[in-house]
C-alpha positions as semicolon CSV with decimal commas, in nm:
position;residue;x (nm);y (nm);z (nm)
1;M;8,055;0,892;-5,141
2;K;8,097;1,252;-5,030
3;K;7,859;1,490;-5,200
4;G;8,024;1,831;-5,214
5;K;8,121;2,088;-5,468
6;V;8,290;1,986;-5,795
7;N;8,390;2,170;-6,109
8;I;8,294;1,995;-6,434
9;A;8,398;2,077;-6,788
10;L;8,280;1,980;-7,135
11;I;8,514;1,985;-7,433
12;Q;8,323;2,106;-7,742
13;H;8,517;2,131;-8,070
14;S;8,526;2,075;-8,444
15;C;8,703;1,771;-8,592
16;S;8,917;1,739;-8,905
17;D;9,038;1,455;-9,125
18;D;9,364;1,460;-8,926
19;R;9,282;1,215;-8,648
20;Q;9,599;1,275;-8,454
21;A;9,534;1,652;-8,462
22;N;9,184;1,593;-8,322
23;V;9,325;1,400;-8,027
24;E;9,591;1,662;-7,962
25;K;9,326;1,940;-7,978
26;A;9,116;1,757;-7,718
27;A;9,421;1,699;-7,499
28;K;9,513;2,070;-7,513
29;M;9,158;2,171;-7,422
30;I;9,159;1,922;-7,131
31;R;9,480;2,080;-7,007
32;D;9,325;2,424;-7,037
33;A;9,015;2,311;-6,847
34;A;9,226;2,155;-6,571
35;S;9,432;2,474;-6,538
36;K;9,104;2,663;-6,480
37;G;8,998;2,430;-6,202
38;A;8,804;2,154;-6,377
39;Q;8,797;1,824;-6,186
40;V;8,578;1,608;-6,411
41;I;8,622;1,661;-6,786
42;C;8,413;1,501;-7,060
43;T;8,508;1,463;-7,424
44;Q;8,252;1,469;-7,704
45;E;8,140;1,154;-7,887
46;L;8,405;1,000;-8,112
47;F;8,629;1,306;-8,083
48;G;8,921;1,125;-8,243
49;G;8,785;1,168;-8,595
50;T;8,517;1,309;-8,815
51;Y;8,169;1,159;-8,782
52;F;8,227;0,866;-9,016
53;P;7,880;0,705;-8,993
54;Q;7,760;0,955;-9,255
55;T;7,843;0,690;-9,516
56;V;7,895;0,315;-9,541
57;D;8,268;0,244;-9,575
58;A;8,425;-0,081;-9,459
59;E;8,764;0,089;-9,438
60;K;8,642;0,293;-9,142
61;Y;8,643;-0,027;-8,933
62;E;9,018;0,032;-8,924
63;W;8,955;0,340;-8,712
64;A;8,848;0,122;-8,418
65;E;9,098;0,085;-8,136
66;P;9,138;-0,178;-7,865
67;I;9,134;-0,093;-7,495
68;P;9,403;-0,014;-7,400
69;G;9,495;0,164;-7,719
70;P;9,632;0,497;-7,840
71;I;9,347;0,721;-7,727
72;T;9,279;0,551;-7,393
73;M;9,646;0,531;-7,301
74;K;9,694;0,899;-7,378
75;M;9,389;1,004;-7,175
76;Q;9,476;0,775;-6,886
77;K;9,823;0,930;-6,866
78;L;9,676;1,278;-6,886
79;A;9,419;1,208;-6,609
80;K;9,698;1,096;-6,375
81;E;9,927;1,386;-6,466
82;L;9,659;1,651;-6,415
83;G;9,474;1,483;-6,126
84;V;9,138;1,503;-6,305
85;V;8,869;1,256;-6,409
86;I;8,852;1,219;-6,788
87;I;8,551;1,070;-6,962
88;T;8,694;0,936;-7,286
89;S;8,496;0,849;-7,601
90;L;8,633;0,616;-7,867
91;Y;8,545;0,369;-8,143
92;E;8,625;0,040;-7,970
93;Y;8,766;-0,269;-8,139
94;A;8,646;-0,577;-7,947
95;M;8,735;-0,840;-8,207
96;D;8,731;-0,868;-8,585
97;G;8,382;-0,773;-8,700
98;L;8,267;-0,654;-8,358
99;Y;8,296;-0,286;-8,270
100;F;8,133;-0,058;-8,016
101;N;8,079;0,311;-7,950
102;T;8,239;0,327;-7,606
103;I;8,322;0,549;-7,312
104;V;8,605;0,476;-7,067
105;V;8,624;0,668;-6,739
106;F;8,968;0,739;-6,589
107;D;8,985;0,853;-6,229
108;A;9,202;1,138;-6,103
109;D;9,489;0,898;-6,029
110;G;9,469;0,737;-6,373
111;T;9,277;0,432;-6,259
112;N;9,055;0,282;-6,531
113;L;8,714;0,274;-6,359
114;G;8,547;0,085;-6,643
115;K;8,359;0,139;-6,966
116;Y;8,011;0,187;-7,104
117;R;7,911;0,073;-7,450
118;K;7,634;0,272;-7,626
119;H;7,307;0,082;-7,617
120;H;7,076;0,273;-7,851
121;I;7,214;0,272;-8,205
122;P;7,041;0,505;-8,455
123;E;6,987;0,447;-8,823
124;G;6,883;0,728;-9,055
125;P;7,009;0,944;-9,339
126;Q;7,380;1,008;-9,261
127;Y;7,339;0,860;-8,916
128;L;7,430;0,510;-9,032
129;E;7,553;0,381;-8,696
130;K;7,411;0,026;-8,715
131;Y;7,671;-0,050;-8,985
132;Y;7,954;0,040;-8,749
133;F;7,843;-0,032;-8,392
134;A;7,703;-0,335;-8,215
135;E;7,446;-0,268;-7,945
136;G;7,612;-0,222;-7,607
137;D;7,639;-0,515;-7,366
138;T;7,769;-0,345;-7,051
139;G;7,439;-0,266;-6,887
140;Y;7,419;0,086;-6,744
141;P;7,710;0,122;-6,496
142;V;7,786;0,412;-6,266
143;F;8,141;0,519;-6,184
144;E;8,249;0,618;-5,833
145;T;8,514;0,878;-5,906
146;T;8,727;1,084;-5,672
147;Y;8,484;1,373;-5,716
148;G;8,149;1,199;-5,718
149;T;7,938;0,921;-5,859
150;I;7,859;0,967;-6,225
151;G;7,670;0,797;-6,505
152;V;7,768;0,822;-6,872
153;L;7,532;0,765;-7,164
154;I;7,605;0,827;-7,529
155;C;7,419;1,046;-7,782
156;W;7,109;0,849;-7,900
157;D;7,078;0,711;-7,547
158;E;6,982;1,065;-7,442
159;W;6,645;1,044;-7,617
160;F;6,527;0,754;-7,400
161;P;6,417;0,801;-7,036
162;E;6,497;0,453;-6,908
163;P;6,883;0,466;-6,903
164;S;6,895;0,787;-6,703
165;R;6,648;0,644;-6,450
166;I;6,860;0,331;-6,412
167;V;7,185;0,518;-6,344
168;A;7,003;0,753;-6,106
169;L;6,875;0,453;-5,906
170;K;7,231;0,320;-5,899
171;G;7,349;0,640;-5,731
172;A;7,460;0,876;-6,009
173;D;7,445;1,244;-5,919
174;I;7,558;1,361;-6,262
175;V;7,492;1,207;-6,602
176;F;7,728;1,299;-6,889
177;Y;7,612;1,269;-7,248
178;P;7,891;1,278;-7,508
179;S;7,715;1,355;-7,836
180;A;7,750;1,413;-8,211
181;I;7,426;1,563;-8,334
182;G;7,334;1,832;-8,582
183;S;7,151;1,873;-8,907
184;E;6,882;1,634;-9,031
185;P;6,979;1,569;-9,395
186;D;6,627;1,465;-9,499
187;Y;6,475;1,772;-9,331
188;P;6,731;2,047;-9,397
189;D;6,516;2,324;-9,246
190;L;6,463;2,142;-8,917
191;D;6,662;2,258;-8,613
192;T;6,640;1,999;-8,336
193;S;6,881;2,172;-8,098
194;Q;6,619;2,303;-7,856
195;T;6,432;1,971;-7,859
196;W;6,765;1,800;-7,788
197;M;6,831;2,022;-7,489
198;D;6,476;1,992;-7,353
199;A;6,471;1,612;-7,379
200;I;6,800;1,576;-7,192
201;R;6,710;1,837;-6,925
202;A;6,393;1,642;-6,861
203;H;6,596;1,341;-6,752
204;G;6,758;1,562;-6,491
205;I;6,418;1,678;-6,369
206;H;6,268;1,328;-6,357
207;N;6,560;1,206;-6,147
208;N;6,667;1,531;-5,972
209;M;7,027;1,516;-6,084
210;F;7,279;1,720;-6,278
211;I;7,306;1,679;-6,656
212;A;7,613;1,758;-6,866
213;A;7,579;1,715;-7,246
214;V;7,866;1,787;-7,482
215;N;7,824;1,807;-7,857
216;R;8,064;1,868;-8,141
217;V;8,053;2,170;-8,376
218;G;8,139;2,247;-8,734
219;R;8,057;2,122;-9,083
220;E;8,180;1,779;-9,192
221;D;8,146;1,682;-9,558
222;S;8,096;1,333;-9,695
223;E;8,026;1,166;-10,027
224;D;7,652;1,183;-9,953
225;G;7,637;1,543;-9,837
226;Y;7,737;1,703;-9,508
227;M;7,655;1,732;-9,142
228;A;7,650;2,062;-8,952
229;F;7,687;1,996;-8,581
230;Y;7,514;2,256;-8,368
231;G;7,706;2,241;-8,041
232;R;7,491;2,393;-7,765
233;S;7,675;2,188;-7,504
234;F;7,523;2,260;-7,163
235;I;7,501;2,177;-6,793
236;S;7,173;2,176;-6,604
237;N;7,090;2,138;-6,237
238;P;6,847;1,894;-6,057
239;W;6,559;2,130;-6,134
240;G;6,632;2,129;-6,505
241;T;6,766;2,486;-6,512
242;V;7,051;2,539;-6,758
243;I;7,338;2,685;-6,552
244;Q;7,595;2,690;-6,826
245;E;7,565;2,669;-7,206
246;A;7,808;2,705;-7,493
247;K;7,828;3,066;-7,602
248;T;7,948;2,987;-7,953
249;K;7,939;2,727;-8,225
250;E;8,318;2,713;-8,211
251;D;8,573;2,528;-8,003
252;E;8,480;2,603;-7,644
253;I;8,523;2,472;-7,289
254;I;8,196;2,477;-7,097
255;M;8,254;2,478;-6,721
256;A;8,044;2,501;-6,405
257;D;8,090;2,470;-6,031
258;I;7,815;2,247;-5,902
259;D;7,713;2,132;-5,552
260;L;7,616;1,766;-5,543
261;S;7,429;1,819;-5,217
262;E;7,158;1,985;-5,432
263;V;7,062;1,638;-5,556
264;K;6,959;1,522;-5,210
265;K;6,769;1,846;-5,146
266;A;6,573;1,816;-5,473
267;R;6,492;1,453;-5,412
268;H;6,356;1,533;-5,064
269;I;6,115;1,777;-5,220
270;L;6,017;1,590;-5,538
271;Q;5,990;1,227;-5,435
272;F;5,988;1,070;-5,782
273;H;6,192;0,769;-5,680
274;R;5,982;0,703;-5,370
275;D;5,654;0,720;-5,564
276;R;5,761;0,504;-5,859
277;R;5,549;0,198;-5,929
278;P;5,793;-0,048;-6,093
279;D;5,547;-0,327;-6,020
280;S;5,310;-0,166;-6,273
281;Y;5,559;-0,110;-6,555
282;G;5,597;-0,464;-6,684
283;E;5,439;-0,378;-7,017
284;L;5,743;-0,162;-7,096
285;T;5,952;-0,476;-7,148
286;K;5,744;-0,560;-7,456
287;R;5,819;-0,393;-7,789
288;V;5,456;-0,381;-7,903
289;L;5,151;-0,352;-7,675
290;R;4,872;-0,373;-7,933
């Protein structure tokens, strides 16, 4: 795979109760990004609706879509029309009673390159995802797109170092993190946004690769309170330096020209993959060590 320059874009926006309007908003922003030169465009987590895991509601299972379905068919058509890679988040219907938080990657000619199902499923006040999503069963794939080899992980995955290491070892030069994160309802004065950024940037440092994390914005009310999503979508380089960050907490396209050859250069200097000792890490496969 050629490692040259590529323009990537993140689509950060608020979501409303009008699910169709959310999809149309994302599509318009994708068109805008493509018109400005974006080649790989990533949507935010579950952009088709409000963040429904704030509450337990069996009716929300009806929001899940099969693949192919309305969102994926629209984004596949758009990828082909615009000649861009689109990383598409959706609530996936697999079968009755079995649903996943899923990403599908469409190449610049509209080809479906495959999907990734979120592995790490959080459970906490107003992050009630275990009710809605089964744990992912896809492994950690990489996707060889027209513009480079990428990995995609989803929100809570970004707090764990192992997935990013796996996709890096499989050849990913960029990891995208579609996210929906904001306030902590049980700790209303806590702002985790900088911790969030630092944790994700660290994966880029440990593996000398580009990171692109996109988060939603805005306040979304529920029966149990509300969530305020803090945005701060960003792109960082193989040294962990943020090269582009959202300038607002509003709808915004975050774009950057990156040079994938920087990955090789960084890995020649910081030989983390060479000096790994996987033979000594067996204890990590156990949940409890004492």
